C-alpha positions as CSV (number, residue, x, y, z in Angstrom):
1,X,7.6,2.9,9.5
2,X,4.3,2.3,11.2
3,X,3.2,-1.4,10.9
4,X,0.1,-1.7,9.7
5,X,-3.2,-3.8,8.9
6,X,-5.4,-3.0,6.0
7,X,-9.3,-3.1,6.2
8,X,-11.7,-2.2,3.3
9,X,-15.6,-2.7,3.1
10,X,-17.5,-1.0,0.1
11,X,-21.1,-1.5,-0.9
12,X,-22.4,-4.1,-2.8
13,X,-22.2,-1.9,-6.3
14,X,-18.7,-1.0,-5.8
15,X,-18.0,-4.5,-4.7
16,X,-19.2,-6.0,-7.8
17,X,-17.3,-3.3,-10.1
18,X,-13.6,-3.9,-8.0
19,X,-14.3,-7.7,-8.5
20,X,-15.2,-7.4,-12.2
21,X,-12.3,-5.2,-13.5
22,X,-9.5,-5.6,-10.9
23,X,-6.8,-8.3,-11.7
24,X,-4.2,-7.1,-9.2
25,X,-3.0,-9.3,-6.5
26,X,-3.6,-6.6,-3.7
27,X,-5.5,-3.4,-3.6
28,X,-2.7,-2.0,-1.0
29,X,-0.4,0.3,-2.7
30,X,2.6,-0.6,-0.7
31,X,2.0,-4.3,-1.2
32,X,1.9,-3.7,-5.0
33,X,4.9,-1.7,-5.2
34,X,7.1,-4.5,-3.0
35,X,5.1,-7.4,-5.2
36,X,4.4,-9.0,-1.7
37,X,1.7,-9.1,0.5
38,X,3.6,-7.5,3.3
39,X,0.8,-5.8,5.0
40,X,-2.4,-8.0,5.3
41,X,-5.7,-6.8,4.1
42,X,-9.0,-7.4,4.9
43,X,-11.7,-7.0,2.4
44,X,-15.7,-7.3,2.7
45,X,-16.3,-10.2,5.1
46,X,-13.0,-11.0,6.1
47,X,-12.9,-7.3,7.8
48,X,-14.4,-8.6,10.8
49,X,-13.3,-7.6,14.8
50,X,-11.6,-11.0,15.2
51,X,-9.8,-11.0,11.8
52,X,-8.4,-7.5,12.6
53,X,-7.5,-8.0,16.2
54,X,-5.7,-11.2,15.4
55,X,-3.7,-9.3,12.6
56,X,-3.0,-6.3,15.0
57,X,-2.1,-7.7,18.4
58,X,1.2,-9.0,17.4
59,X,2.4,-5.9,15.6
60,X,1.9,-4.2,19.2
61,X,5.0,-6.0,20.6
62,X,8.1,-7.5,19.7
63,X,7.4,-10.1,17.5
64,X,8.4,-11.3,14.2
65,X,5.2,-10.0,12.6
66,X,6.1,-6.6,13.6
67,X,9.7,-7.0,12.5
68,X,8.8,-8.1,9.2
69,X,6.6,-5.2,8.1
70,X,9.2,-2.7,9.4
71,X,11.7,-4.5,7.2
72,X,9.1,-4.2,4.5
73,X,8.8,-0.4,5.4
74,X,12.2,0.2,4.9
75,X,12.7,-1.6,1.4
76,X,9.8,0.5,0.5
77,X,11.4,3.4,1.4
78,X,14.8,2.2,-0.5
79,X,11.9,1.5,-3.5
80,X,10.5,5.0,-3.2
81,X,13.5,7.1,-2.5
82,X,14.2,9.6,-6.0
83,X,17.1,12.0,-6.3
84,X,15.0,14.9,-7.4
85,X,11.7,15.6,-5.7
86,X,8.9,14.7,-8.6
87,X,7.6,18.6,-8.6
88,X,10.8,19.3,-9.8
89,X,11.1,17.2,-12.4
90,X,7.5,18.0,-13.4
91,X,8.3,21.8,-13.3
92,X,11.8,20.5,-15.8
93,X,9.5,18.5,-18.0
94,X,6.8,21.5,-18.5
95,X,9.3,24.0,-18.8
96,X,11.3,22.1,-21.6
97,X,7.9,21.7,-23.4
98,X,7.2,25.5,-23.2
99,X,10.5,26.4,-24.6
100,X,10.1,24.6,-27.7
101,X,6.8,26.8,-28.6
């Protein structure tokens, strides 16, 4: 569980493609899984040293921002927990398919 800030800068062509195709409210997988903007993201022009510094400094100490992100990490861990490892589930699906041949 590590608090974080996400920063992305891509070329103009990639930016145009993403803006044309993307409909999700976030590009950060944990934010999408949690259905909230728990982890700040700075894209393209927002990805500046000032913005990143302002977002990161509170995470370094005992702050409400850090506590909120740690709580989000705990919720994410709970949502991502599975009883059976994905590799075991995949193997079982393949074996069941092979047995039907």
